[in-house]
C-alpha positions as CSV (number, residue, x, y, z in Angstrom):
1,M,0.0,0.0,0.0
2,T,1.4,3.4,-1.0
3,S,2.0,6.1,1.6
4,S,-0.7,8.3,0.0
5,W,-3.3,5.5,0.4
6,R,-2.2,5.0,4.1
7,L,-2.6,8.7,4.7
8,L,-6.0,8.6,3.1
9,L,-7.0,5.6,5.2
10,A,-5.8,7.3,8.4
11,C,-7.7,10.5,7.5
12,L,-10.8,8.5,6.9
13,A,-10.4,6.7,10.3
14,V,-9.9,10.0,12.1
15,V,-12.9,11.6,10.4
16,A,-15.0,8.6,11.2
17,C,-14.0,8.6,14.8
18,Q,-14.6,12.3,15.2
19,A,-17.9,12.1,13.6
20,G,-18.9,9.5,16.0
21,C,-19.1,6.7,13.5
22,D,-19.2,3.2,14.8
23,N,-16.9,0.4,13.8
24,Q,-19.4,-0.8,11.2
25,K,-19.1,2.5,9.3
26,V,-15.3,2.5,9.5
27,D,-15.2,-1.1,8.2
28,S,-17.6,-0.1,5.3
29,L,-15.3,2.7,4.4
30,R,-12.2,0.5,4.5
31,H,-13.9,-2.1,2.3
32,E,-14.8,0.6,-0.2
33,L,-11.2,1.9,-0.1
34,D,-9.9,-1.6,-0.7
35,Q,-12.2,-2.1,-3.6
36,R,-11.1,1.1,-5.3
37,Q,-7.5,0.3,-4.6
38,S,-8.0,-3.1,-6.3
39,I,-9.6,-1.4,-9.3
40,I,-6.6,1.0,-9.6
41,Q,-4.2,-1.9,-9.4
42,S,-6.1,-3.7,-12.1
43,L,-6.1,-0.6,-14.3
44,D,-2.3,-0.2,-13.7
45,A,-1.7,-3.8,-14.8
46,Q,-3.9,-3.3,-17.9
47,N,-2.1,-0.1,-18.7
48,A,1.3,-1.9,-18.5
49,R,0.0,-4.6,-20.9
50,I,-1.2,-1.9,-23.3
51,A,2.1,-0.1,-23.1
52,Q,4.0,-3.3,-23.8
53,R,1.7,-4.1,-26.8
54,C,2.3,-0.5,-28.1
55,Q,6.0,-1.1,-28.0
56,Q,5.6,-4.4,-29.9
57,L,3.4,-2.7,-32.5
58,E,6.0,0.2,-32.9
59,S,8.7,-2.4,-33.4
60,E,6.6,-4.3,-36.0
61,L,5.8,-1.0,-37.8
62,A,9.5,-0.2,-38.0
63,D,10.1,-3.7,-39.5
64,L,7.3,-3.2,-42.0
65,R,8.7,0.1,-43.0
66,V,12.1,-1.4,-43.7
67,E,10.4,-4.2,-45.7
68,Q,8.4,-1.7,-47.6
69,D,11.6,0.3,-48.5
70,N,13.2,-2.9,-49.7
71,L,10.2,-3.9,-51.8
72,T,10.1,-0.4,-53.3
73,A,13.7,-0.6,-54.3
74,Q,13.2,-4.1,-55.7
75,N,10.1,-2.9,-57.6
76,E,12.0,0.0,-59.1
77,E,14.9,-2.3,-60.2
78,L,12.4,-4.7,-61.8
79,A,10.6,-1.8,-63.5
80,Q,13.9,-0.5,-65.0
81,W,14.8,-4.0,-66.1
82,S,11.4,-4.4,-67.7
83,R,11.7,-1.1,-69.6
84,R,15.2,-2.1,-70.9
85,L,13.9,-5.5,-72.0
86,A,10.9,-4.0,-73.7
87,Q,13.0,-1.4,-75.5
88,R,15.2,-4.2,-77.0
89,F,12.2,-5.6,-78.8
90,G,11.0,-2.3,-80.3
91,P,7.4,-2.1,-81.5
92,S,5.8,-5.4,-80.6
93,V,2.6,-7.2,-79.8
94,W,2.7,-8.5,-76.2
95,Y,0.4,-11.3,-75.2
96,F,0.1,-13.2,-71.9
97,G,1.2,-16.8,-71.7
98,E,1.2,-19.5,-69.1
99,G,3.2,-17.3,-66.7
100,E,0.3,-14.7,-66.8
101,K,2.9,-12.0,-67.7
102,P,2.9,-10.6,-71.3
103,L,5.7,-11.6,-73.6
104,P,6.5,-10.2,-77.0
105,V,5.0,-12.5,-79.6
106,K,5.5,-10.4,-82.8
107,S,7.9,-7.6,-83.4
108,Y,7.9,-5.0,-86.1
109,D,10.6,-2.8,-87.5
110,Y,8.0,0.0,-87.7
111,A,4.4,0.0,-86.6
112,K,1.5,2.3,-85.9
113,P,-0.6,1.9,-82.8
114,T,-3.5,0.7,-85.0
115,T,-1.3,-2.0,-86.5
116,L,-0.3,-3.3,-83.1
117,L,-3.8,-3.2,-81.7
118,A,-5.2,-5.0,-84.8
119,E,-2.8,-7.9,-84.3
120,L,-3.5,-7.9,-80.5
121,N,-7.3,-7.8,-81.1
122,R,-7.0,-10.7,-83.5
123,R,-5.3,-12.7,-80.7
124,F,-7.9,-11.6,-78.2
125,G,-10.7,-12.6,-80.7
126,Q,-9.2,-16.1,-81.0
127,S,-9.3,-16.4,-77.2
128,K,-12.8,-14.9,-77.1
129,L,-11.6,-11.9,-75.1
130,P,-12.8,-8.2,-75.3
131,R,-11.6,-5.9,-78.0
132,A,-9.3,-2.9,-77.2
133,D,-10.2,0.1,-79.3
134,L,-7.8,3.1,-79.6
135,I,-9.7,6.3,-79.0
136,K,-6.9,8.8,-79.4
137,I,-3.2,9.5,-78.6
138,E,-2.6,12.7,-76.7
139,G,0.9,13.6,-75.8
140,T,2.5,10.4,-74.5
141,V,-0.7,8.7,-73.5
142,A,-2.8,6.3,-75.6
143,Y,-6.5,6.3,-74.7
144,V,-8.2,2.9,-75.1
145,R,-11.8,1.7,-74.6
146,I,-12.5,-2.0,-73.8
147,V,-15.5,-3.5,-75.5
148,P,-17.4,-5.3,-74.0
149,D,-16.0,-4.1,-70.6
150,L,-18.3,-6.3,-68.5
151,Q,-16.4,-9.4,-69.7
152,L,-13.1,-7.8,-68.5
153,T,-14.3,-6.6,-65.2
154,Q,-16.7,-9.5,-64.2
155,T,-15.9,-12.8,-65.9
156,M,-12.1,-13.0,-66.5
157,G,-11.0,-13.0,-62.8
158,T,-8.5,-10.6,-61.4
159,T,-5.5,-12.4,-62.8
160,G,-7.0,-12.6,-66.3
161,A,-8.0,-9.0,-66.3
162,T,-4.6,-7.9,-65.1
163,S,-2.9,-9.9,-67.8
164,Y,-5.2,-8.5,-70.4
165,L,-4.5,-4.9,-69.3
166,Q,-0.8,-5.6,-69.2
167,S,-0.9,-7.0,-72.8
168,V,-2.5,-3.8,-74.1
169,T,-0.2,-1.6,-72.0
170,Y,3.0,-3.3,-73.0
171,T,1.9,-3.5,-76.7
172,L,1.2,0.2,-77.0
173,T,4.1,1.4,-74.8
174,S,6.5,-0.5,-77.0
175,L,6.0,2.3,-79.5
176,P,8.3,5.3,-79.2
177,G,6.5,8.3,-77.7
178,I,3.8,6.3,-75.8
179,D,4.5,6.0,-72.1
180,A,1.1,5.1,-70.7
181,V,-2.3,3.8,-71.6
182,D,-5.5,5.3,-70.2
183,F,-8.3,2.7,-70.1
184,D,-11.9,3.6,-70.4
185,F,-14.4,1.0,-69.0
186,E,-16.9,0.6,-66.3
187,P,-15.2,-0.4,-63.0
188,G,-15.9,-3.9,-61.8
189,D,-14.8,-6.6,-59.4
190,H,-11.6,-7.5,-61.3
191,A,-10.4,-4.4,-63.0
192,M,-10.4,-0.6,-62.6
193,P,-10.1,2.0,-65.3
194,G,-7.3,4.5,-65.3
195,R,-3.8,5.1,-66.5
196,Y,-1.4,2.2,-66.7
197,S,2.3,2.1,-67.6
198,R,5.0,-0.6,-67.6
């Protein structure tokens, strides 16, 4: 028992005696004091457990930040490697294979975006996949509409939709001057519209 609690208990006893309280009243006050002291001890123990858990979480957060930094660096290295690899092939049609990542399947010495998309759409058609229509090229961005978009966003699954979008993106960004593809389609469970790059 801390000295402040002893002092409080002594004060209560003096007050109780001066007020003419009987032993039953003093015992009741002591019991109430003991209950409150037990509650405070329980709260102190709970506070210590929470403080310990906070320290653990801070340590885990620091570890996650280090891991995120490492993954960011690895991702950047992979992106640079991917860009260098793609540049070696020049204008090409990229189509996904068994590994779900697009690979160059047909290269051209020179090609227009419409030429590449025509070949890619031919392959999509053979696989009964949606068509990618070029809307326009503005600056370094190709704008593409997916028809029918419901097939892409609802029936191909997340992996299939991702592979599809990567094929279109890699194909069009294989051309000099196109750095990104802006897709236009209704958002769905497996794909979201927006701007994609390698």
